[in-house]
C-alpha positions in Angstrom: 20.5 228.3 8.3 17.1 229.5 7.2 17.4 230.7 3.6 14.7 232.5 1.7 14.8 232.8 -2.0 12.5 235.4 -3.8 11.5 235.9 -7.4 10.1 239.5 -7.7 6.8 240.1 -9.5 6.6 241.7 -12.9 5.4 245.3 -13.0 2.9 244.4 -15.7 0.3 241.7 -16.3 1.7 239.0 -18.7 1.1 235.4 -19.6 3.4 234.2 -16.8 1.5 236.1 -14.2 -1.6 234.3 -15.4 -0.3 230.8 -15.3 2.2 231.1 -12.4 5.2 229.6 -14.1 8.3 230.2 -11.8 11.9 230.7 -12.9 13.8 227.4 -12.5 17.0 229.1 -11.2 15.7 229.7 -7.6 14.2 226.2 -7.5 17.5 224.6 -8.4 19.4 226.6 -5.9 16.8 226.0 -3.2 16.9 222.3 -3.8 20.7 222.2 -3.6 20.6 224.2 -0.3 17.8 222.0 1.1 19.9 218.9 0.3 22.7 220.4 2.3 20.5 220.6 5.4 19.3 224.2 5.3 15.8 225.3 5.9 14.6 226.8 2.6 11.6 228.8 1.5 11.0 230.1 -2.0 8.6 232.9 -2.7 7.3 233.8 -6.2 5.5 237.1 -5.7 3.0 236.4 -8.5 2.0 233.1 -6.7 2.2 234.0 -3.0 4.1 237.1 -1.8 5.8 236.8 1.6 4.7 238.8 4.7 7.9 240.9 4.7 7.1 242.5 8.0 7.4 239.1 9.7 9.8 237.3 7.4 12.8 236.0 9.2 15.9 234.6 7.5 19.6 234.2 7.9 20.1 234.7 4.2 17.9 236.2 1.4 18.5 235.4 -2.2 16.8 237.5 -4.9 16.8 236.5 -8.6 16.1 239.4 -11.0 15.4 239.9 -14.7 15.8 243.4 -16.1 12.1 244.0 -15.9 11.9 242.9 -12.2 15.2 244.5 -11.1 13.6 247.6 -9.6 11.2 245.5 -7.6 14.1 243.2 -6.6 16.0 246.2 -5.2 12.9 247.4 -3.3 12.7 243.9 -1.7 16.4 244.0 -0.9 16.0 247.2 1.1 13.6 245.4 3.4 16.5 243.4 4.8 19.9 244.0 6.3 22.2 244.3 3.3 24.6 241.8 4.8 21.9 239.1 4.5 21.2 239.7 0.8 22.7 238.0 -2.2 21.5 238.8 -5.8 21.6 236.8 -9.0 19.8 236.2 -12.3 20.1 237.7 -15.7 20.1 241.4 -14.8 22.5 241.0 -11.9 24.8 239.1 -14.3 24.6 241.9 -16.8 25.1 244.8 -14.3 26.7 243.3 -11.2 28.0 246.6 -9.8 24.5 248.1 -9.9 23.0 245.0 -8.1 25.9 245.2 -5.5 24.5 248.5 -4.2 21.7 246.5 -2.7 23.4 243.2 -1.7 26.5 242.0 0.1 27.2 239.7 -2.9 26.2 239.3 -6.5 26.5 236.0 -8.5 27.3 236.4 -12.2 26.1 233.6 -14.4 25.1 230.1 -13.2 25.1 229.8 -9.4 24.6 226.1 -8.8 28.3 225.3 -8.2 28.9 228.4 -6.0 25.7 228.8 -4.0 26.7 226.5 -1.1 30.1 228.2 -0.7 28.4 231.6 -0.6 25.6 230.6 1.8 28.1 228.8 4.2 30.6 231.6 4.2 33.4 230.0 2.3 33.3 232.6 -0.5 33.1 236.2 0.6 33.9 237.9 -2.7 31.5 240.8 -3.5 31.1 239.6 -7.1 31.2 235.8 -7.5 31.5 234.4 -11.0 29.5 231.2 -11.4 30.8 228.3 -13.5 28.8 226.8 -16.4 27.5 223.4 -15.4 29.0 220.9 -17.8 27.2 217.8 -16.5 23.6 218.9 -16.3 22.6 215.4 -15.2 24.4 216.1 -11.9 21.8 218.8 -11.0 19.1 217.7 -8.6 15.5 217.3 -9.6 14.0 220.8 -8.7 11.8 220.6 -5.6 8.8 222.8 -6.5 7.3 222.1 -3.0 9.7 224.7 -1.7 7.7 227.4 -3.5 5.0 228.7 -1.1 1.6 228.5 -2.6 2.6 226.4 -5.6 0.0 223.8 -6.6 0.9 220.2 -6.3 -0.7 219.5 -9.7 -0.1 222.7 -11.7 -1.7 223.3 -15.1 1.8 223.6 -16.7 5.2 222.9 -15.2 8.5 224.2 -16.5 11.3 221.8 -17.3 14.8 222.6 -18.5 16.7 220.1 -20.7 19.6 222.2 -21.9 21.5 225.4 -21.5 23.3 227.8 -23.9 22.6 229.0 -27.5 25.2 229.6 -30.3 23.1 232.0 -32.3 23.7 235.2 -30.3 20.8 237.3 -31.8 21.6 241.0 -31.5 18.7 241.8 -29.1 19.0 238.7 -26.9 20.8 238.4 -23.5 20.6 234.6 -23.1 24.2 234.0 -24.2 25.4 236.5 -21.6 24.0 234.2 -18.9 24.4 230.7 -20.3 27.1 231.1 -23.0 27.2 230.1 -26.7 27.8 226.4 -26.3 24.9 224.0 -26.0 24.9 221.7 -23.0 22.3 218.9 -22.7 20.7 216.6 -20.1 20.5 213.0 -21.1 17.1 211.7 -22.3 17.0 209.1 -19.4 17.6 211.9 -16.8 14.9 214.0 -18.3 12.3 211.3 -18.5 13.1 210.2 -14.9 12.1 213.8 -13.8 9.0 213.8 -15.9 7.8 210.5 -14.5 8.2 211.9 -11.0 5.9 214.8 -11.7 2.1 215.3 -11.5 1.2 218.2 -13.8 -1.4 219.0 -16.5 1.4 219.4 -19.0 5.1 220.3 -19.3 6.7 223.3 -20.9 10.3 222.7 -22.0 11.8 226.2 -21.4 15.0 225.6 -23.4 15.7 228.4 -25.8 15.8 225.7 -28.6 14.3 222.3 -27.5 15.4 220.6 -30.8 18.9 222.0 -30.9 20.4 218.5 -31.0 18.1 216.4 -33.3 19.6 213.0 -32.3 19.1 213.7 -28.6 15.6 215.0 -29.3 14.7 211.8 -31.1 15.9 209.7 -28.3 14.0 211.8 -25.7 10.8 211.7 -27.7 11.0 208.0 -28.2 11.4 207.6 -24.4 8.5 209.9 -23.8 6.3 207.9 -26.1 7.2 204.6 -24.3 6.4 206.2 -21.0 3.2 207.8 -22.2 4.3 211.4 -21.5 2.2 213.1 -24.1 1.2 216.6 -23.1 3.9 219.2 -23.6 5.0 222.4 -25.4 8.4 223.9 -26.1 10.4 226.6 -27.8 12.0 225.9 -31.1 13.5 227.6 -34.2 12.0 227.6 -37.6 14.6 225.2 -38.9 13.2 222.2 -37.1 10.3 222.1 -39.6 12.7 221.1 -42.3 13.3 217.8 -40.5 10.1 216.1 -41.4 10.9 212.9 -39.4 11.6 214.9 -36.3 8.5 217.0 -36.8 6.4 213.9 -37.1 7.9 212.4 -34.0 7.1 215.6 -32.1 3.5 215.4 -33.1 3.2 211.7 -32.3 4.8 212.2 -28.9 2.2 214.7 -27.9 3.6 218.2 -28.7 0.6 220.6 -28.4 2.2 223.9 -29.0 5.5 225.4 -30.1 6.7 228.9 -29.3 8.8 230.3 -32.2 10.8 233.5 -32.4 9.8 234.5 -35.9 10.9 238.1 -34.9 10.0 239.9 -38.0 8.2 239.8 -41.4 10.6 242.5 -42.6 13.5 240.8 -44.5 15.9 243.7 -43.7 15.0 243.5 -40.0 15.6 239.7 -39.9 19.0 240.2 -41.3 19.8 243.0 -38.8 18.7 240.8 -35.9 21.1 238.1 -37.2 18.3 235.5 -37.1 19.7 233.4 -39.9 16.2 232.7 -41.3 14.1 234.1 -44.1 10.4 235.0 -44.5 10.1 231.9 -46.7 11.5 229.8 -43.8 8.9 231.2 -41.5 5.9 230.5 -43.8 7.1 227.0 -44.5 7.6 226.3 -40.8 4.0 227.5 -40.0 2.5 225.3 -42.6 4.5 222.3 -41.5 3.5 222.6 -37.9 -0.1 223.1 -38.7 -0.2 220.1 -40.9 0.9 218.1 -37.9 -1.8 219.8 -35.7 0.7 221.5 -33.6 -0.4 225.0 -32.5 1.9 228.0 -32.8 2.7 230.9 -30.5 4.4 233.3 -32.8 6.8 235.9 -31.3 7.8 239.1 -33.1 10.1 242.0 -32.2 9.1 245.4 -33.5 11.1 248.6 -33.7 14.2 247.7 -35.6 16.1 250.2 -37.7 14.1 249.2 -40.8 10.7 249.0 -39.2 8.0 251.7 -39.6 4.4 251.9 -38.7 3.4 249.8 -41.7 5.6 247.0 -40.4 3.4 246.6 -37.3 0.2 246.2 -39.4 1.9 244.0 -41.9 2.9 241.8 -39.0 -0.7 241.5 -37.8 -1.9 240.8 -41.4 0.7 238.1 -41.6 -0.3 236.5 -38.3 -4.0 236.4 -39.4 -3.3 235.2 -42.9 -1.0 232.4 -41.7 -3.5 231.5 -39.0 -0.9 231.7 -36.2 -2.8 230.6 -33.1 -1.5 233.2 -30.7 1.0 236.0 -31.1 3.4 238.1 -29.0 4.4 241.5 -30.3 7.4 242.6 -28.3 8.8 246.0 -28.6 12.6 245.9 -29.3 14.2 246.3 -25.8 17.9 247.2 -25.5 18.8 244.9 -22.6 22.2 245.8 -21.1 25.0 243.8 -22.6 23.4 243.1 -26.0 24.5 244.5 -29.4 21.3 246.5 -29.6 22.0 248.2 -26.3 25.6 249.1 -27.3 24.4 250.6 -30.6 21.5 252.7 -29.1 23.6 253.8 -26.2 26.4 255.0 -28.5 23.8 257.0 -30.5 22.2 258.4 -27.3 18.8 257.1 -28.3 17.8 255.3 -25.0 15.6 257.8 -23.1 15.0 255.9 -19.8 16.8 253.5 -17.5 13.6 252.7 -15.6 14.1 248.9 -15.6 10.4 248.4 -14.9 9.8 249.3 -18.5 12.3 246.8 -20.0 9.7 244.1 -20.4 9.2 244.0 -24.1 5.9 245.9 -23.8 7.2 249.4 -23.3 9.2 251.6 -25.6 12.4 252.9 -24.0 14.4 254.3 -26.9 13.8 256.5 -30.0 13.1 254.4 -33.1 14.6 255.4 -36.5 11.6 255.4 -38.8 8.7 256.3 -36.5 8.2 258.1 -33.2 8.3 256.3 -29.8 4.7 257.1 -29.3 3.7 255.7 -32.7 5.5 252.5 -32.0 4.1 252.1 -28.6 0.5 252.9 -29.4 0.3 251.0 -32.7 1.6 247.8 -31.1 -1.1 248.1 -28.4 -3.8 248.7 -31.1 -2.6 245.6 -33.0 -2.8 243.6 -29.8 -6.3 244.8 -29.2 -7.5 243.8 -32.6 -6.0 240.3 -32.4 -7.2 239.6 -28.9 -10.6 241.2 -29.2 -13.6 239.7 -27.5 -15.3 239.3 -30.9 -12.5 237.1 -32.2 -12.3 235.2 -28.9 -16.0 234.4 -28.9 -15.9 233.4 -32.6 -13.4 230.7 -31.6 -15.7 229.4 -28.9 -18.5 229.0 -31.5 -16.1 227.1 -33.8 -15.3 224.9 -30.8 -11.6 225.9 -30.9 -11.7 226.1 -27.1 -8.0 226.0 -26.4 -7.3 228.9 -28.8 -10.3 230.8 -27.3 -8.9 230.4 -23.8 -5.6 232.0 -24.8 -7.4 234.7 -26.7 -9.5 235.6 -23.6 -6.3 235.5 -21.6 -4.6 237.9 -24.1 -7.6 240.2 -24.0 -7.4 240.4 -20.2 -3.7 241.1 -20.3 -4.1 243.9 -22.8 -6.9 245.4 -20.9 -4.9 245.4 -17.7 -1.9 246.9 -19.5 -4.1 249.8 -20.7 -5.4 250.3 -17.2 -1.9 250.6 -15.8 -0.6 252.8 -18.6 -3.3 255.4 -19.1 -0.6 258.1 -18.8 1.8 256.4 -21.3 1.0 258.6 -24.4 1.7 261.8 -22.4 4.9 260.4 -20.9 6.1 259.4 -24.4 5.3 262.8 -25.8 7.1 264.4 -22.9 10.2 262.2 -23.4 10.4 263.1 -27.0 10.1 266.8 -26.1 12.9 266.5 -23.6 15.1 264.7 -26.1 14.5 267.4 -28.8 15.3 270.1 -26.3 18.7 268.5 -25.6 19.4 268.4 -29.3 18.3 272.0 -29.7 15.4 271.2 -32.0 12.8 273.0 -30.0 
């Protein structure tokens, strides 16, 4: 069979559209199908969109996030429905919605069921995937299947684990991968890394250091094999393990992405982050002492957040010298605790999935208006990623930070260009909601 797998593009410019980092799910699935003798092509629309008018396939698989679901449905309509299967986080959260555009939907991890679906041995409309217990049994993802993907990319994603036990109120990860950690072995991971040619690696696990002993064994192996250019996602608590932190630095960790989420103690508690503001400050200082850069990620718009919270967050980022920042607007992804709460209170004012990307407001906040939250977040972005600050980093020879600041400036500028009507739309949404409540 000829099988085409497609990752839809995001509706907005973001860091992933700038560095072309594909989701690993379609690559794993494509590799499994290729190894079974099928002809496989993978298209990532941000890298090289297919020529849909002339694209021929026996089966089309589309992997969707919530923010790419609308685009995924548009793509599905270009093909005979009986040829389309859908999967990914959003399809797993709302399988019946996705089933309107496909013959089958896979919920959860698809690696153990994809061959049966493709080869006609499982014809159920909704197929429930099984969590992979032995991650070492997965094949090494074949990135050459992605059309237009560079042989030596600037940064290449690598997954070393699945699952997360923390279940933060706004996060949908556990709905896809469960609340139990599963790990690849250090030997298996290093074998993959040695087979790659890339400028650096990004370990896309939700918590790279979730199992400290395994992390130490992996880092020791990476040191021995001179694999020393990489970044990862971690929690604040890793900074308390001084020996592990030192080993990360010695093994070549250049940057960590950390979900600080908030500088408001009440919001941290509401998000169920199990960390304090003191933990955050201590972690920042510990990483910087080891010359590891920090991409700080915050979520704004919680029940205890107001306009002051946004600017206090920016002040905190600047004071603590966080290298780059991400200010996400709280997004009620289907299936999360936040979604259930806001839905019950009738505070979600749009189901336009294109806006569920962490950069658009889709609900009515408690202590400020939707317009205030949206516009103040953008203003804070503009201040942090200003050209003045970017050039000042160049003059200080902090070139890597400058590069990311320029990238951030370009993303914010593109966002503003695409969303020139956003203030009017937000004001209109508020008016409609108030009319429903009989307030105007």
